[in-house]
C-alpha positions as CSV (number, residue, x, y, z in Angstrom):
1,M,23.7,2.6,-50.2
2,E,25.5,6.7,-49.7
3,P,23.8,8.9,-47.2
4,N,23.2,11.1,-50.4
5,Q,21.2,7.9,-52.3
6,A,19.2,7.5,-48.7
7,A,18.0,10.6,-48.7
8,S,16.8,10.3,-51.7
9,D,15.0,7.4,-51.1
10,Q,13.3,8.6,-48.2
11,T,12.3,12.1,-50.0
12,G,12.1,11.2,-53.8
13,P,9.1,12.1,-56.2
14,G,6.9,8.4,-55.2
15,S,8.5,7.9,-51.4
16,A,6.4,7.4,-48.5
17,E,7.2,10.8,-47.3
18,T,6.3,12.5,-50.5
19,R,2.6,10.3,-50.4
20,S,2.4,11.0,-46.6
21,H,3.0,15.0,-47.3
22,F,0.6,14.7,-50.7
23,K,-2.7,13.5,-48.5
24,V,-1.8,16.1,-45.9
25,T,-1.8,18.9,-48.2
26,R,-4.8,17.5,-49.5
27,F,-6.5,17.8,-46.2
28,I,-5.4,21.0,-45.6
29,M,-7.0,22.3,-48.6
30,E,-10.3,20.2,-47.8
31,A,-10.7,21.1,-44.0
32,G,-9.7,25.0,-45.6
33,V,-12.8,25.3,-47.4
34,K,-15.1,23.5,-45.0
35,L,-13.3,26.2,-42.5
36,G,-14.1,29.1,-44.7
37,L,-10.8,30.1,-45.9
38,H,-9.6,31.9,-48.8
39,S,-7.4,30.6,-51.1
40,I,-4.4,32.8,-49.4
41,P,-4.4,31.5,-46.1
42,V,-5.1,27.8,-47.2
43,A,-2.0,28.7,-49.5
44,T,-0.3,30.2,-46.3
45,A,-1.5,26.8,-44.4
46,C,0.7,24.6,-46.7
47,T,3.6,26.9,-47.4
48,I,3.8,26.4,-43.0
49,Y,3.3,23.0,-43.4
50,H,5.9,22.5,-46.2
51,S,8.4,24.9,-44.8
52,F,8.8,22.8,-41.5
53,F,8.9,19.9,-42.3
54,T,11.5,21.1,-44.9
55,A,13.3,23.2,-41.8
56,T,13.4,19.2,-39.8
57,V,16.0,17.1,-40.6
58,A,13.3,14.1,-40.7
59,P,10.0,13.2,-39.5
60,G,10.7,12.6,-36.3
61,P,7.8,12.2,-33.9
62,Y,5.8,14.6,-35.7
63,D,2.3,14.2,-36.4
64,P,2.0,15.5,-40.2
65,Y,-2.0,15.9,-39.3
66,L,-1.3,17.8,-35.9
67,V,1.0,20.0,-37.8
68,A,-1.3,20.7,-40.9
69,M,-4.0,21.4,-38.2
70,A,-1.5,23.7,-36.5
71,A,-0.7,25.3,-39.9
72,L,-4.3,25.8,-40.2
73,Y,-4.6,27.4,-37.2
74,L,-1.6,29.8,-37.3
75,A,-2.1,30.5,-41.0
76,G,-5.3,32.6,-40.0
77,K,-3.7,34.7,-37.7
78,V,-1.2,35.8,-40.2
79,E,-3.8,36.2,-43.3
80,E,-6.0,37.6,-40.4
81,Q,-8.6,35.7,-41.0
82,H,-9.2,33.6,-37.3
83,L,-10.2,30.3,-36.6
84,R,-11.3,28.8,-33.6
85,T,-9.0,25.8,-32.7
86,R,-12.6,23.9,-31.6
87,D,-13.5,24.6,-35.4
88,I,-10.6,22.9,-36.9
89,I,-10.9,20.1,-34.3
90,N,-14.4,19.0,-35.4
91,V,-13.4,19.5,-39.0
92,S,-10.7,17.6,-38.6
93,H,-11.9,14.8,-36.3
94,R,-14.9,14.4,-39.2
95,Y,-12.2,14.2,-42.2
96,L,-10.3,12.0,-40.5
97,H,-12.8,9.6,-38.6
98,P,-15.9,10.2,-41.6
99,K,-18.3,7.3,-39.4
100,S,-17.4,8.2,-35.8
101,D,-19.4,10.2,-33.7
102,P,-18.6,13.8,-33.3
103,L,-15.7,14.9,-30.1
104,E,-16.9,15.5,-26.8
105,L,-16.0,18.1,-25.0
106,D,-13.7,16.0,-22.4
107,S,-10.0,15.4,-21.6
108,H,-9.0,13.9,-25.1
109,F,-10.6,17.2,-26.5
110,W,-8.6,20.0,-24.5
111,E,-5.3,17.8,-25.0
112,L,-5.9,17.9,-29.1
113,R,-6.1,21.5,-28.6
114,D,-3.6,21.9,-26.3
115,S,-1.4,20.1,-28.9
116,I,-2.4,22.0,-31.8
117,V,-1.5,25.5,-29.7
118,Q,2.2,23.6,-28.6
119,C,2.8,22.7,-32.1
120,E,2.1,26.4,-33.2
121,L,4.9,27.3,-30.8
122,L,7.1,24.9,-32.3
123,M,6.4,25.8,-35.7
124,L,7.4,29.4,-34.8
125,R,10.9,28.8,-33.5
126,V,11.6,26.4,-36.3
127,L,10.9,29.1,-38.7
128,G,12.1,31.4,-36.9
129,F,8.8,33.5,-36.9
130,R,9.3,33.7,-40.5
131,V,5.8,32.6,-41.7
132,S,4.7,35.5,-44.2
133,F,4.6,34.5,-47.1
134,R,4.7,36.2,-51.4
135,H,2.7,33.5,-52.6
136,P,2.4,33.5,-56.7
137,H,-1.0,33.7,-56.7
138,K,-0.5,38.3,-57.2
139,Y,2.0,37.6,-60.2
140,L,-0.1,35.2,-61.8
141,L,-3.2,37.8,-61.6
142,H,-0.8,40.4,-63.1
143,Y,0.7,37.9,-65.6
144,L,-3.0,36.9,-66.9
145,L,-3.8,40.9,-67.2
146,S,-1.5,41.4,-69.6
147,L,-1.2,38.3,-71.4
148,R,-4.9,38.9,-72.0
149,R,-4.4,42.4,-73.4
150,W,-1.8,40.9,-75.6
151,M,-4.4,37.7,-77.0
152,N,-7.0,38.2,-79.3
153,R,-10.2,38.7,-77.3
154,H,-12.4,35.8,-78.9
155,S,-9.4,33.6,-78.4
156,W,-9.0,34.2,-74.7
157,E,-12.6,34.2,-73.7
158,R,-13.1,30.7,-76.1
159,I,-9.8,29.1,-74.3
160,P,-10.5,28.5,-70.3
161,V,-6.1,29.2,-69.7
162,S,-6.9,31.4,-67.0
163,A,-9.1,29.1,-65.0
164,A,-6.5,26.1,-65.8
165,A,-3.7,28.3,-64.7
166,W,-5.7,28.8,-61.2
167,A,-6.5,25.0,-60.7
168,L,-2.5,23.9,-61.4
169,L,-1.1,26.9,-59.4
170,R,-3.5,25.2,-56.5
171,D,-2.5,22.0,-56.9
172,S,1.0,22.9,-56.8
173,Y,0.6,23.4,-53.2
174,H,0.2,19.8,-53.0
175,G,4.1,19.3,-53.3
176,G,7.2,21.7,-52.2
177,L,6.8,24.4,-55.0
178,C,6.2,26.9,-52.9
179,V,9.6,26.7,-50.9
180,R,11.8,25.2,-53.5
181,Y,11.2,28.5,-55.8
182,P,10.6,32.1,-56.0
183,P,6.6,32.6,-56.5
184,Q,7.1,34.7,-59.4
185,H,8.5,31.7,-61.0
186,V,6.2,29.3,-59.8
187,A,3.1,31.7,-61.7
188,V,5.2,31.7,-65.1
189,A,5.6,28.3,-65.4
190,V,2.0,27.3,-64.5
191,L,0.7,29.6,-67.1
192,D,3.5,28.1,-69.6
193,L,2.0,25.0,-68.8
194,A,-1.8,26.2,-68.9
195,L,-0.9,27.5,-72.6
196,H,0.7,24.6,-73.5
197,C,-2.2,22.4,-72.3
198,Y,-4.5,24.2,-74.8
199,G,-1.5,24.9,-77.5
200,V,-2.1,28.2,-77.0
201,E,1.1,30.4,-78.4
202,V,1.8,34.1,-77.1
203,P,1.2,36.5,-80.2
204,V,4.5,37.7,-81.9
205,H,6.7,35.2,-79.5
206,A,8.7,34.1,-81.7
207,Q,9.7,37.7,-83.2
208,A,10.6,39.3,-79.9
209,Q,13.8,40.1,-78.5
210,K,13.3,38.0,-75.6
211,P,10.6,35.0,-74.4
212,W,7.1,36.3,-73.0
213,W,8.4,35.2,-69.9
214,Q,11.1,37.2,-69.2
215,V,8.8,39.9,-69.8
216,F,7.4,38.9,-66.5
217,S,10.4,37.9,-65.0
218,E,14.3,38.7,-66.5
219,D,16.1,36.1,-64.3
220,L,14.1,33.1,-65.2
221,S,15.0,30.6,-67.9
222,K,13.3,28.4,-69.9
223,A,15.1,25.1,-68.1
224,Q,14.0,26.8,-64.8
225,I,10.6,26.4,-66.2
226,D,11.0,22.7,-67.3
227,Q,11.9,22.3,-64.2
228,I,8.9,23.6,-62.2
229,V,6.6,22.0,-65.0
230,L,8.5,18.7,-64.4
231,D,7.6,19.1,-60.5
232,L,4.1,20.1,-61.3
233,I,3.5,16.8,-63.5
234,Q,5.2,14.8,-60.9
235,I,2.7,16.2,-58.2
236,Y,-0.5,14.5,-60.7
237,T,1.2,11.3,-61.7
238,L,1.0,10.9,-57.7
239,D,-2.2,12.0,-57.2
240,A,-3.0,9.1,-60.1
241,E,-1.5,6.4,-58.3
242,I,-2.9,7.5,-54.7
243,S,-6.1,7.7,-56.0
């Protein structure tokens, strides 16, 4: 087997590593909700997690759930919604061991707390302390407001394009889209997919001098949108297989 083929088998859409990352990012999202995090800190935690494993050559000795816990802790600091390590540990323990008793404040608890702090330092070094990200959220909000002005008001209110686009954006963090594509491109792609899901066409799109998405992002092509949409569909395919 060629080296590139071996790497593809390990990190492809249906690989064990991809499945593992999918499950762990789902954990980040659900734990984030239980910890009271807003959408941006959760997105930052997912991006830190994906960025860390993208920057490392292989999963190696890193426990993905420990990395996820450290990512939540670090994201809270970055987005100024600070979390206590004790709360992260308790929520994570309840998620991973739903039938077990709450953790005691014993040596195991303090070892886990120290592991989270050490993992946070490791992640900062691996990522070169670049842990502040531009997320697609602000772009999507701007694009939706612009599109709303273009559309018929009654049609816009009747068809939940906006809700679908936000849901697609949230689900995109299960994969590595946040580290593979510019945020404005992801925002356009989820909006394009939401429009297609409901069979909605942008007014005067056919008569316009350039496609509607290039009004939002001039360096974006239809092929790039299709690739992002394909990656997003693969996330849903993986979700169906795992579930």
